[in-house]
C-alpha positions in Angstrom: 199.1 201.2 -239.3 196.1 203.5 -239.3 192.7 203.3 -237.6 191.1 201.9 -240.8 193.7 199.2 -241.1 193.2 198.3 -237.5 189.5 198.1 -238.0 189.8 196.0 -241.2 192.2 193.6 -239.5 189.8 193.3 -236.5 186.9 192.4 -238.8 189.0 189.8 -240.6 190.0 188.2 -237.3 186.5 188.3 -236.0 185.0 186.3 -238.9 187.9 184.3 -240.3 188.2 182.2 -237.1 185.0 180.4 -238.0 185.1 180.7 -241.8 188.8 180.5 -242.6 188.6 177.2 -244.5 185.5 178.3 -246.4 187.0 181.6 -247.6 190.3 180.3 -248.8 188.9 179.8 -252.3 186.2 182.4 -252.4 185.3 185.9 -251.3 186.5 187.2 -247.9 184.8 189.9 -245.8 187.9 192.1 -246.1 187.2 192.4 -249.9 183.8 193.8 -249.2 185.2 196.5 -247.0 187.7 197.4 -249.7 185.0 197.6 -252.3 182.8 199.9 -250.1 185.7 202.2 -249.4 186.5 202.5 -253.1 182.8 203.2 -253.8 182.8 206.1 -251.3 186.0 207.6 -252.8 184.8 207.2 -256.4 181.3 208.7 -255.8 182.5 211.5 -253.5 181.0 214.8 -254.8 182.3 218.2 -253.8 179.1 220.2 -253.2 180.8 223.2 -251.6 184.1 224.1 -250.0 183.0 222.6 -246.7 180.8 219.7 -248.0 181.8 216.5 -249.8 178.7 214.3 -250.3 179.0 210.5 -250.6 176.4 207.8 -251.0 174.7 206.5 -247.8 172.7 203.5 -249.2 174.5 200.5 -250.6 173.6 197.1 -252.1 176.4 194.6 -252.0 175.6 192.2 -254.8 177.2 188.7 -254.5 177.0 185.4 -256.3 174.9 182.7 -254.7 177.7 180.9 -252.9 179.3 184.1 -251.5 175.9 185.5 -250.5 175.1 182.3 -248.6 178.4 182.4 -246.8 178.3 186.1 -245.9 174.7 185.9 -244.8 175.6 183.1 -242.4 177.7 185.6 -240.4 174.6 187.4 -239.4 173.9 191.0 -238.4 177.4 191.4 -237.0 178.8 191.7 -240.5 176.4 194.5 -241.5 177.2 196.3 -238.2 180.9 196.1 -238.9 180.5 197.3 -242.5 178.4 200.2 -241.4 181.1 201.1 -238.9 183.7 200.9 -241.6 181.8 203.2 -244.0 181.2 205.7 -241.1 184.9 205.6 -240.0 186.2 206.1 -243.5 183.8 208.9 -244.3 184.9 210.7 -241.0 188.6 210.3 -241.8 188.1 211.7 -245.3 185.8 214.5 -244.3 182.8 213.1 -246.3 179.2 213.7 -245.3 176.0 211.7 -245.8 172.5 212.9 -246.8 170.9 210.4 -244.4 171.6 207.3 -242.4 173.8 204.5 -243.7 172.0 201.5 -245.1 173.9 198.4 -246.3 172.3 195.2 -247.5 173.6 192.0 -249.1 171.8 190.9 -252.2 172.0 187.6 -254.0 172.8 188.0 -257.7 172.8 184.8 -259.7 174.5 186.6 -262.6 177.7 187.0 -260.6 180.3 184.3 -260.4 182.0 183.3 -257.1 184.4 185.9 -255.9 182.8 188.8 -257.7 181.3 191.9 -256.0 179.0 194.5 -257.5 178.3 197.6 -255.4 175.2 199.7 -256.1 175.0 203.0 -254.2 173.0 206.2 -254.0 172.4 209.4 -252.0 169.1 209.2 -250.2 167.9 211.8 -247.8 166.1 210.4 -244.8 165.9 210.0 -241.1 168.9 208.8 -239.2 168.6 206.1 -236.5 171.5 206.4 -234.0 172.3 202.9 -232.7 174.6 202.8 -229.7 176.6 199.5 -229.3 179.2 198.1 -226.9 182.0 195.9 -228.3 182.9 193.7 -225.3 185.5 190.9 -225.6 184.9 190.4 -229.3 181.1 190.5 -229.1 178.7 193.4 -230.0 175.8 194.3 -227.8 173.2 197.0 -228.8 172.2 199.1 -225.8 168.9 200.7 -225.1 167.8 203.7 -223.1 168.6 203.2 -219.4 171.5 201.4 -217.7 173.6 198.4 -218.8 175.6 196.7 -216.1 178.8 194.9 -217.1 180.5 192.5 -214.7 181.5 188.9 -213.9 178.3 188.0 -212.0 175.2 186.4 -213.5 173.2 189.4 -212.4 175.0 191.7 -214.8 173.4 192.6 -218.1 176.6 191.7 -219.9 178.5 188.9 -218.2 182.3 188.7 -218.9 184.5 185.8 -217.9 187.4 187.8 -216.5 188.7 187.1 -212.9 190.1 190.7 -212.7 186.6 192.3 -212.7 183.9 192.6 -210.0 180.5 190.9 -210.2 179.0 194.3 -211.0 181.9 196.3 -212.2 180.7 199.2 -214.4 177.4 200.6 -215.7 176.9 202.3 -219.1 174.0 204.9 -219.1 172.3 205.9 -222.4 169.6 208.6 -222.5 169.1 208.5 -226.2 171.7 211.2 -227.0 174.6 210.7 -224.5 176.4 207.9 -222.8 178.1 207.8 -219.5 180.2 205.2 -217.7 180.1 204.8 -213.9 182.4 202.5 -211.9 180.3 200.6 -209.4 182.8 200.5 -206.6 184.8 197.8 -208.2 187.8 196.2 -206.5 190.4 196.9 -209.2 188.9 200.1 -210.7 188.2 201.1 -214.3 190.0 203.1 -217.0 188.7 205.3 -219.7 191.1 205.7 -222.7 194.0 204.7 -220.4 193.2 207.0 -217.4 191.5 206.0 -214.2 187.8 206.8 -214.1 184.9 206.6 -211.7 182.3 208.6 -213.7 182.6 210.3 -217.1 180.7 210.9 -220.4 181.6 208.6 -223.2 182.4 209.8 -226.7 182.1 207.5 -229.7 185.1 205.1 -230.1 186.1 205.7 -226.5 187.4 202.6 -224.6 186.7 201.5 -221.1 189.1 198.9 -219.6 188.1 196.7 -216.7 190.5 193.9 -215.8 191.8 192.5 -219.0 188.6 193.4 -220.9 188.2 196.3 -223.3 184.8 197.9 -223.8 184.5 200.1 -226.9 181.5 202.4 -227.1 180.3 203.1 -230.7 177.3 204.9 -232.2 176.2 203.7 -235.7 174.4 206.1 -238.0 171.9 203.8 -239.7 168.9 204.5 -242.0 165.5 204.5 -240.4 163.8 203.9 -243.8 165.3 201.6 -246.4 162.3 200.8 -248.5 163.3 202.6 -251.7 166.5 202.0 -253.7 168.0 202.6 -257.1 171.6 203.4 -257.7 174.7 203.2 -259.8 177.0 200.3 -260.1 180.7 199.7 -259.7 181.9 196.2 -260.6 185.0 194.4 -259.4 186.1 191.1 -260.9 187.3 189.3 -257.8 187.8 185.9 -259.3 190.1 184.0 -257.0 193.7 183.3 -258.1 194.7 181.6 -254.9 
């Protein structure tokens, strides 16, 4: 099982716990990830020997029922889809003209279970958004320090008896991230090795007690006001 499979399975677990009964007879989030991945592969354009350009702006058009259900998941779904697109592009050696912008759009012309992806290449500013995935929840971080621990005084409080009240801090200066162990009782690990202080690279994992902290940086569009693109349809009518 590859990285992308692990990611997709993680997304499915994250949302299906709440929406499992709803999605049995309609569209599931995993189907959107597959549609976006196919859109990248289909629209990949070889510009030069070292540059394969793919779309960076997407409109995921859904029927009314599916749009309502997917929208109810909130920003977490868009963050996960952005991460999927970024991860797949990296694995395939694709490049973007600007930041990634994904939006869900209601399309009353589509039946339940159908997806239409509209995409385009748009040059623009990239907004790098650092996030921490902690115990199944995502936390955007801002410039400065973010303390993680068991105590209420921590910025991110985790219910784990194996960690200290203030266990680690994550520093972000706008370009780089660093993890510092705050003299915790049981120590910390970075990608499986003991750590007291180290720089964090995207997708690195800090482990404290039984809790995993994954540091990610999402490349998102700073300006998503203009959009026109091509379409790729998928008839996803349920046969279940």
